[in-house]
C-alpha positions as CSV (number, residue, x, y, z in Angstrom):
1,M,113.6,156.7,34.6
2,S,114.6,154.5,31.7
3,G,113.0,154.5,28.3
4,R,111.8,150.9,28.4
5,T,108.5,149.8,30.0
6,P,109.3,148.3,33.4
7,E,107.9,144.9,34.4
8,P,105.2,145.6,37.0
9,V,106.5,144.1,40.3
10,F,105.1,144.9,43.8
11,D,108.1,145.6,46.0
12,E,107.5,145.2,49.8
13,V,110.8,147.0,50.6
14,I,109.9,150.1,48.6
15,H,106.1,150.1,49.4
16,A,106.3,151.6,52.9
17,A,105.3,155.2,52.6
18,N,108.6,156.8,53.8
19,R,110.7,154.4,51.7
20,L,108.6,155.1,48.6
21,Q,109.0,158.8,49.1
22,I,112.8,158.4,49.7
23,C,113.2,156.5,46.4
24,A,111.0,158.9,44.5
25,M,113.0,161.9,45.8
26,L,116.3,160.2,44.8
27,A,115.1,159.1,41.4
28,S,115.4,162.6,39.8
29,V,118.8,163.5,41.2
30,D,122.3,162.0,41.4
31,S,122.3,162.4,45.2
32,L,120.6,164.3,47.9
33,A,121.8,165.3,51.4
34,F,120.5,163.2,54.2
35,A,119.3,166.4,56.0
36,A,117.3,167.4,52.9
37,V,115.5,164.1,52.8
38,R,114.9,164.2,56.5
39,D,113.4,167.7,56.3
40,A,111.3,166.9,53.3
41,L,109.8,163.8,55.0
42,E,109.5,165.7,58.4
43,V,111.0,162.7,60.3
44,S,113.8,162.4,62.8
45,D,117.3,161.3,62.0
46,P,116.8,157.8,63.6
47,V,113.6,157.3,61.6
48,L,115.2,158.2,58.4
49,S,118.3,156.1,59.2
50,K,116.1,153.0,59.8
51,H,114.4,153.4,56.4
52,V,117.7,154.1,54.6
53,K,119.3,151.0,56.3
54,I,116.5,148.8,54.9
55,L,116.9,150.3,51.5
56,Q,120.7,149.8,51.7
57,E,120.3,146.2,52.7
58,A,118.1,145.6,49.6
59,G,120.8,147.3,47.5
60,Y,118.5,150.1,46.5
61,V,120.2,153.1,48.1
62,S,123.9,154.0,48.7
63,M,125.2,156.4,51.3
64,T,128.4,158.4,51.1
65,K,129.9,160.8,53.5
66,A,131.9,163.9,52.4
67,P,133.5,166.8,54.2
68,S,131.7,170.1,53.9
69,G,133.6,172.8,55.7
70,S,134.2,171.6,59.2
71,R,131.4,169.0,59.1
72,I,130.8,165.7,57.4
73,R,127.7,165.6,55.2
74,T,125.9,162.4,54.4
75,W,124.6,161.9,50.8
76,L,122.0,159.4,49.6
77,S,121.8,158.0,46.1
78,L,119.5,155.6,44.4
79,T,121.4,152.6,42.9
80,P,120.7,151.2,39.5
81,A,119.0,148.3,41.2
82,G,117.0,150.8,43.2
83,R,115.9,152.7,40.1
84,A,114.8,149.4,38.4
85,A,112.9,148.3,41.6
86,L,111.2,151.7,41.8
87,E,110.2,151.7,38.2
88,G,108.8,148.2,38.5
89,H,106.9,149.1,41.7
90,L,105.4,152.2,40.2
91,A,104.4,150.2,37.1
92,E,102.6,147.8,39.4
93,L,100.9,150.6,41.3
94,R,99.7,152.0,38.0
95,R,98.4,148.5,37.0
96,I,96.5,148.2,40.3
97,A,95.1,151.7,40.0
98,A,93.8,150.9,36.5
99,L,91.9,148.0,37.9
100,A,90.0,150.4,40.2
101,S,88.9,152.5,37.3
102,A,88.1,149.6,34.9
103,E,84.5,149.0,34.1
104,V,83.2,145.7,35.4
């Protein structure tokens, strides 16, 4: 994540549990194989494809295909816009969580 403090912004696109996990997994790497994300989330290909499509349409995730032996592998990457959106969303979740622990 970047060195600056992100502006807390709740992001409906990222907030869905699977999409939040996808973005979090991709945040620490340059790219990750579609199959690795699918297996980590324990979802089917169609379920992961649906979430990736939503993230792609928002400009948060990019998908590339590359040959690997006799097969084509699909790789997922978080875009700069996706990184910024994730940082803002996590900052907002931290702000909300702090409200829960604040003394009234």
